[in-house]
C-alpha positions in Angstrom: 93.9 71.5 61.1 95.6 74.7 62.5 98.1 76.3 60.8 101.8 75.4 62.3 103.7 79.1 63.4 106.6 77.1 62.4 105.4 77.1 59.0 104.3 80.3 58.7 107.8 81.6 60.3 109.2 79.7 57.5 107.2 81.1 54.7 108.1 84.7 56.3 111.9 83.9 55.5 111.2 82.4 52.2 109.6 85.5 51.1 112.0 88.2 53.1 115.2 86.3 51.7 114.1 85.6 48.1 114.5 81.8 48.1 114.9 78.4 50.4 118.5 78.3 50.3 118.7 81.8 52.3 115.6 81.4 54.2 117.3 77.9 55.8 120.5 79.9 56.7 118.4 82.7 58.4 116.0 79.7 60.6 119.7 77.8 61.0 117.5 74.5 59.0 118.8 72.8 55.6 116.9 74.0 52.9 114.7 70.7 52.5 113.2 70.8 56.0 112.3 74.6 55.0 110.4 73.2 51.7 109.0 70.7 53.4 107.1 72.9 56.0 105.9 75.2 53.2 104.8 72.3 51.4 103.1 71.1 54.3 101.5 74.1 55.1 99.8 74.0 51.6 98.6 70.6 52.0 96.9 72.0 55.1 95.2 74.9 53.7 94.7 73.1 50.8 96.0 76.4 48.5 99.3 77.1 46.8 101.1 79.7 48.4 104.3 80.2 46.0 104.9 80.5 42.9 108.3 78.5 42.3 107.9 78.5 38.4 110.1 81.8 38.2 113.4 82.5 39.6 112.9 83.8 42.2 110.5 82.6 44.3 107.0 85.0 44.9 103.6 84.9 46.7 100.5 83.8 45.0 97.5 86.2 45.6 96.1 83.6 48.3 99.7 83.2 49.6 99.7 87.1 50.0 96.7 86.6 52.3 97.7 84.2 54.3 101.0 86.1 54.9 99.2 88.8 56.0 97.6 87.7 58.4 100.4 85.2 59.5 102.8 88.1 60.2 100.3 89.2 63.1 100.7 85.6 64.5 104.1 85.6 64.6 104.2 89.1 66.1 101.5 88.1 68.7 103.7 84.7 69.1 106.5 86.7 69.5 104.9 89.0 72.2 103.7 86.4 74.3 107.3 84.7 74.4 108.5 88.3 75.7 106.0 88.3 78.1 106.6 84.7 79.2 110.4 85.9 79.5 109.3 89.0 81.7 106.9 87.3 84.2 109.5 84.4 84.6 112.3 87.5 85.5 109.9 88.6 88.3 107.2 91.1 86.7 103.8 90.5 88.3 100.7 89.6 85.3 98.6 92.1 87.1 98.9 94.7 90.1 95.9 96.2 91.9 96.5 99.8 93.1 93.9 101.5 95.8 93.8 105.3 95.9 92.4 107.3 98.6 90.2 109.8 96.7 91.3 112.4 99.0 94.8 112.1 97.5 96.0 114.1 94.6 96.0 111.8 91.3 98.7 113.3 89.5 102.1 111.7 91.2 100.0 108.1 90.9 99.5 109.1 87.0 103.1 110.2 86.5 104.6 107.1 88.2 102.3 105.0 85.7 103.5 107.2 83.2 107.1 106.2 84.1 105.9 102.4 84.3 104.5 102.9 80.6 107.7 104.3 79.1 109.7 101.5 80.7 107.8 99.0 78.8 106.7 97.2 82.5 104.9 94.3 81.2 102.1 94.1 83.8 98.6 95.1 83.3 97.5 97.4 86.3 94.7 98.9 87.4 93.8 101.9 89.7 90.6 102.2 92.1 89.7 105.1 93.5 87.8 104.7 96.7 86.9 106.7 99.8 87.1 106.7 103.4 86.7 103.5 104.8 86.1 102.2 101.4 89.9 102.3 101.0 91.2 99.4 103.2 87.6 97.8 102.6 88.5 97.4 98.6 92.0 96.7 99.7 90.9 93.6 101.3 88.4 92.4 98.9 90.3 92.7 95.7 93.4 91.3 97.6 94.9 94.3 95.9 98.7 95.1 95.9 98.9 98.4 97.2 96.5 101.6 98.8 97.6 105.1 98.8 95.4 105.8 102.4 94.2 108.4 104.5 93.5 106.0 107.5 93.7 102.9 107.8 93.3 99.6 110.9 96.5 98.5 111.5 97.1 94.7 111.4 100.4 92.6 111.4 100.6 91.9 107.8 100.9 95.5 106.6 103.7 97.2 106.0 103.3 101.4 105.3 105.4 104.3 104.1 104.7 108.2 105.0 103.7 110.3 101.7 103.8 114.3 102.0 101.1 115.8 104.5 98.0 117.0 103.0 96.6 119.6 104.5 92.8 120.5 104.6 90.8 123.8 105.0 86.9 124.3 106.1 85.5 126.4 103.6 82.3 127.7 101.9 81.2 129.9 98.7 82.0 133.7 99.0 78.3 134.3 99.1 77.6 131.6 101.9 76.3 133.1 105.4 79.1 131.3 107.3 82.2 133.1 105.1 81.3 136.3 106.3 81.4 134.9 110.2 84.4 135.0 112.3 84.8 132.5 115.0 82.0 130.5 114.4 80.7 128.3 117.2 79.7 124.4 116.4 76.0 125.1 116.9 76.3 127.8 114.2 78.0 125.1 112.2 75.5 122.9 112.4 72.3 125.2 111.5 73.7 124.9 107.8 74.3 122.2 105.1 77.0 120.2 105.6 78.6 118.8 102.5 80.3 115.2 102.6 82.2 112.4 100.8 80.7 109.2 101.0 82.2 106.3 102.6 82.6 104.1 99.4 82.3 100.7 101.8 78.4 101.6 102.4 79.5 102.3 106.4 78.9 105.8 107.4 81.2 106.9 110.1 80.1 110.0 112.3 83.5 110.6 113.1 83.7 112.5 110.0 80.6 114.8 110.6 79.9 118.1 112.5 76.7 116.0 113.7 74.3 119.0 112.2 71.0 117.4 110.8 71.7 118.5 107.3 74.2 116.6 105.3 74.3 115.9 101.9 76.6 113.1 100.5 78.5 113.4 97.5 80.5 111.0 95.3 83.9 112.4 95.0 85.7 116.1 95.8 85.4 117.6 92.3 81.6 117.2 93.0 81.8 118.6 96.4 84.0 121.2 95.1 81.7 122.1 92.5 78.8 122.4 95.3 80.8 124.6 97.5 81.2 126.7 94.6 77.8 127.0 94.4 77.0 127.8 97.7 75.3 124.5 98.8 76.8 124.1 101.9 80.2 123.9 104.0 82.8 121.4 104.4 86.5 119.8 104.2 88.8 120.3 101.0 92.3 119.7 100.5 93.8 122.6 99.9 95.6 121.5 96.7 92.2 121.4 94.8 90.8 124.9 96.4 94.3 126.8 96.7 93.2 129.0 93.7 89.7 129.4 94.3 91.1 130.5 97.5 93.4 133.2 96.0 90.7 134.4 93.7 88.0 134.5 96.4 85.3 132.0 95.2 85.8 130.3 98.4 86.5 131.3 101.8 87.7 129.8 104.7 85.1 129.0 107.1 86.5 130.6 111.0 85.4 127.4 113.1 86.1 128.2 116.8 87.8 124.6 117.1 90.3 125.0 113.8 89.9 125.3 110.3 92.5 123.3 108.9 94.3 120.2 109.8 97.3 118.1 108.2 97.4 114.5 107.9 99.8 112.2 106.4 98.8 109.7 103.8 100.5 106.3 103.9 101.9 103.7 101.0 100.6 100.7 102.4 101.2 96.7 101.0 101.0 93.2 102.5 104.4 92.0 104.2 103.0 88.4 103.7 102.7 88.5 99.9 105.8 90.1 98.4 105.7 92.1 95.4 107.0 91.5 92.0 109.1 94.3 90.4 106.3 96.3 88.8 105.2 96.5 92.7 108.4 97.5 94.1 109.4 99.4 91.3 105.8 101.8 91.7 106.7 102.1 95.3 110.0 104.0 94.5 108.4 106.1 91.7 105.5 106.8 94.1 108.4 108.3 96.6 109.9 109.8 93.8 106.7 111.5 92.1 105.3 113.0 96.2 107.2 115.9 96.3 109.0 116.7 100.3 108.1 113.3 101.0 108.4 112.3 104.7 111.3 109.8 105.3 111.8 106.7 103.3 111.7 104.2 105.8 109.2 101.7 105.8 107.0 102.1 108.9 105.1 99.2 110.6 101.8 101.3 111.8 100.7 100.6 115.3 97.7 103.2 115.5 94.6 102.4 114.0 94.5 105.8 112.1 96.9 107.7 110.3 96.2 111.3 110.4 97.5 113.7 112.4 95.7 117.0 113.3 97.6 120.1 113.4 97.6 123.6 114.8 95.3 125.6 113.1 96.5 128.4 111.1 93.2 130.5 112.1 92.8 129.6 115.9 95.6 128.3 117.0 93.6 125.3 118.6 93.7 121.7 117.7 91.1 119.9 115.5 90.6 116.2 114.8 90.6 115.9 110.9 87.6 115.1 109.3 86.4 116.0 105.2 
């Protein structure tokens, strides 16, 4: 038979309080009930746990081992009870968030740090995907939230705008394109283009310049390393390469149609599956930790893509965003 958790609690009280009478008071029971519980536990285990011969009861060597393990059981039981109460109060057991790899990770980590400090009981999983893989994973895993660059609007999806991200077309200072001005498309297509692979497994030609030589990489950190090595050219979010551009390790490629663009990422959740307290709190924190956020109202997206081209600081012309 498995030990009774109430009997373990009674044994713990007797040892802490130094006797059956005080333990009974702590447990709000009569003394005989506490004595009976411990005697029953001893019969179940086939061992004497308390030395009752002395004026003050004390544990036997076996009792010390049993109580040490028993106190771990009590702590786990109390944790389970506390967790159940919090779930009953609206905290979700699990929360899954899909993050577009082009977005900065730091604001999300700061939000998670706050949730950890607040001792939120929810198990939160963050998955990083790219391009069409963000919404693909969001739908496949029935995730709760996604932070995404582009997504296909659906009637059951609500979205909030996050601060704009600026992207820049760049290459190593040693790359031939770094020394050119007013670069036409045909010249770009002569060089290796670096791109991040769509993690859904579905290629998307909208994000390419159309050249024959393209290297697909697993993420933007890898892409940045490849750019610094002079492997090719490609789009990068400015927050990841601003320092390298300032010190000249990377150079902006002066593409004739525009070398910069901005897009507005979106924080998306399902309107037909209400978020619990953890999800709601995470949305609040994400909007607080992203600086200069673009408004606080919830938006129902009518367009199928959320990126918006901006005027290039280099040429003044508009250019459609790609990575």
